[in-house]
C-alpha positions as CSV (number, residue, x, y, z in Angstrom):
1,M,29.5,-2.1,51.6
2,R,31.4,0.5,53.8
3,V,34.1,2.2,51.8
4,F,36.7,5.0,51.7
5,S,39.5,6.1,49.5
6,G,43.1,6.7,50.5
7,I,46.8,6.1,50.0
8,S,48.3,2.8,51.0
9,V,51.6,2.7,52.8
10,P,54.7,0.5,51.9
11,E,55.6,-2.3,54.3
12,K,58.9,-0.6,55.3
13,V,57.0,2.5,56.4
14,R,54.4,0.5,58.3
15,N,57.3,-1.2,60.2
16,E,58.8,2.3,61.1
17,I,55.5,3.6,62.3
18,S,54.7,0.5,64.3
19,I,57.8,1.1,66.4
20,I,56.4,4.6,67.2
21,L,53.0,3.1,68.0
22,D,54.6,0.5,70.3
23,N,56.2,3.4,72.3
24,L,53.0,5.5,72.4
25,S,50.9,2.5,73.4
26,S,53.1,1.9,76.5
27,T,52.5,5.4,77.7
28,N,48.9,6.1,76.7
29,R,46.3,3.4,77.1
30,D,43.4,5.8,76.5
31,F,44.0,5.4,72.8
32,K,43.1,2.7,70.3
33,W,46.3,2.7,68.2
34,V,45.9,1.8,64.5
35,S,47.1,-1.7,63.7
36,K,50.1,-2.0,61.4
37,D,48.0,-3.6,58.6
38,N,45.5,-0.7,58.7
39,L,48.0,2.2,58.3
40,H,47.0,4.5,55.4
41,I,46.2,8.2,54.5
42,T,42.5,8.8,54.1
43,L,41.4,10.8,51.2
44,Q,37.6,10.5,51.6
45,F,35.2,8.5,53.6
46,Y,32.0,7.4,51.8
47,G,30.2,5.2,54.3
48,E,27.8,2.5,53.3
49,K,27.4,2.3,49.5
50,N,25.5,0.0,47.2
51,P,27.3,-1.8,44.4
52,I,26.3,0.8,41.7
53,E,27.7,3.6,43.8
54,V,30.9,1.7,44.5
55,E,31.4,1.2,40.7
56,E,30.9,5.0,40.2
57,I,33.5,5.7,43.0
58,K,35.9,3.4,41.3
59,K,35.4,5.3,38.0
60,T,36.0,8.5,39.8
61,L,39.3,7.2,41.3
62,E,40.4,5.9,37.9
63,K,39.7,9.3,36.3
64,T,41.4,11.2,39.2
65,S,44.5,9.0,39.0
66,K,45.1,10.0,35.4
67,E,45.3,13.7,36.5
68,F,48.2,13.3,38.9
69,L,51.9,12.4,38.9
70,P,53.4,10.2,41.6
71,F,54.7,12.3,44.5
72,N,56.5,11.9,47.9
73,V,54.9,12.3,51.3
74,S,57.0,13.1,54.4
75,L,55.6,12.3,57.9
76,T,57.1,14.2,60.8
77,T,55.8,15.4,64.1
78,L,53.1,14.1,66.3
79,G,49.9,16.1,66.2
80,A,46.3,15.7,67.4
81,F,42.8,16.9,66.8
82,P,41.6,19.1,68.5
83,S,44.9,19.6,70.4
84,L,47.8,17.7,71.9
85,K,46.6,18.5,75.4
86,H,43.1,17.2,74.7
87,P,43.6,14.6,71.9
88,R,40.8,12.7,70.2
89,V,42.7,11.7,67.1
90,A,46.5,11.3,67.1
91,F,48.4,11.7,63.8
92,L,51.7,12.2,62.2
93,D,51.8,15.5,60.4
94,I,52.4,15.7,56.6
95,E,55.0,18.4,56.9
96,D,55.9,19.5,53.4
97,R,53.5,21.8,51.6
98,E,53.8,20.1,48.2
99,S,52.7,16.8,49.6
100,A,49.8,18.3,51.5
101,E,48.8,20.4,48.5
102,N,48.8,17.3,46.2
103,L,46.6,15.4,48.7
104,K,44.2,18.4,48.9
105,K,44.0,18.7,45.1
106,I,43.3,15.0,44.8
107,N,40.5,15.3,47.4
108,N,39.0,18.3,45.6
109,F,39.1,16.5,42.2
110,L,37.3,13.5,43.8
111,S,34.8,15.8,45.4
112,R,33.8,17.6,42.2
113,D,33.3,14.4,40.3
114,L,31.3,12.7,43.1
115,R,29.1,15.7,43.6
116,R,28.3,15.7,39.8
117,K,27.3,12.0,40.2
118,N,25.2,12.8,43.4
119,I,27.3,10.4,45.5
120,S,27.5,11.5,49.1
121,F,30.8,11.6,51.1
122,D,32.2,13.2,54.2
123,E,32.4,16.9,53.2
124,R,34.2,18.2,56.2
125,E,37.3,20.3,55.4
126,Y,40.1,18.0,54.3
127,I,43.2,18.4,56.4
128,P,45.9,16.0,55.2
129,H,47.3,13.9,58.1
130,F,48.3,10.3,58.9
131,T,46.0,9.0,61.6
132,I,47.8,6.7,64.1
133,G,45.2,6.5,67.0
134,R,41.8,7.5,68.3
135,S,40.7,8.1,71.9
136,K,38.8,5.2,73.5
137,K,37.0,7.6,75.8
138,E,34.6,10.5,75.2
139,G,35.6,13.8,76.9
140,R,39.1,14.4,78.3
141,T,42.0,12.1,77.8
142,I,45.6,12.0,78.9
143,P,47.7,14.4,76.9
144,L,50.0,12.7,74.4
145,P,53.7,12.5,75.3
146,D,56.3,14.4,73.4
147,I,58.1,12.3,70.9
148,E,61.1,13.1,68.8
149,P,60.2,14.3,65.4
150,V,60.5,11.6,62.8
151,M,61.3,11.8,59.1
152,I,59.4,9.1,57.3
153,K,59.2,9.5,53.5
154,F,57.5,7.4,50.9
155,E,56.3,7.7,47.3
156,V,52.6,7.8,46.5
157,L,52.1,5.7,43.3
158,F,48.4,4.7,43.7
159,L,45.0,5.9,44.9
160,V,43.2,3.0,46.7
161,L,39.6,2.2,47.4
162,F,39.3,0.3,50.7
163,E,36.4,-1.7,52.1
164,S,36.1,-1.3,55.9
165,I,34.5,-4.2,57.8
166,L,33.8,-3.4,61.4
167,K,34.5,-6.2,63.9
168,P,34.6,-6.3,67.7
169,T,38.4,-6.5,67.6
170,G,38.6,-3.4,65.3
171,P,38.1,-2.6,61.6
172,V,39.6,-4.7,58.9
173,Y,40.5,-2.8,55.7
174,T,40.6,-4.6,52.3
175,I,41.8,-3.1,49.1
176,I,39.1,-3.4,46.5
177,G,40.6,-1.1,43.9
178,E,44.0,0.4,43.1
179,Y,44.6,3.2,40.6
180,S,48.0,4.2,39.3
181,L,49.0,7.8,39.3
182,N,50.0,7.9,35.7
183,K,49.7,11.4,34.2
184,L,53.3,11.4,33.1
185,K,53.0,8.0,31.5
186,E,50.0,9.0,29.4
187,R,51.8,12.2,28.2
188,K,54.8,10.2,27.0
189,E,52.6,7.8,25.1
190,Q,50.8,10.6,23.1
């Protein structure tokens, strides 16, 4: 089973972002734009895992969710890796530091627990961002157009484990686990 963890996005936010994607897709066909149903923030990519490893990842997500409070994420300007002039991955930036720091802390917490369990994951430096497209072509692509900065804000209430099924038409993501950020709730109950 091919899996990754992330943050799901409310329907209202998906609708706002799909308007941006419609505008971008009309000016840049060198990109495969993320479908509305697949919009999310990735925390970690795990790749192919057996059922025992998936259960351990679920336990790690459950444990991690108990360490964090719900928080807001603000998406703003268009960015790209490695650059806007030579984009391979297009994203909306997570502008405010507190949101980015929360995502980094969650990623670090997950990483520590998974290393302890000897479960492999993508260990590249985590840079919080909201992927909206990927280049279809290797090498140089057409630069992304300038777009007006946006201000899309939503509350993060859950960590999610997704299964990714690759199909000729593109990946299909299915939620296989959802874990409430509930540090505050637990403190009140004690």
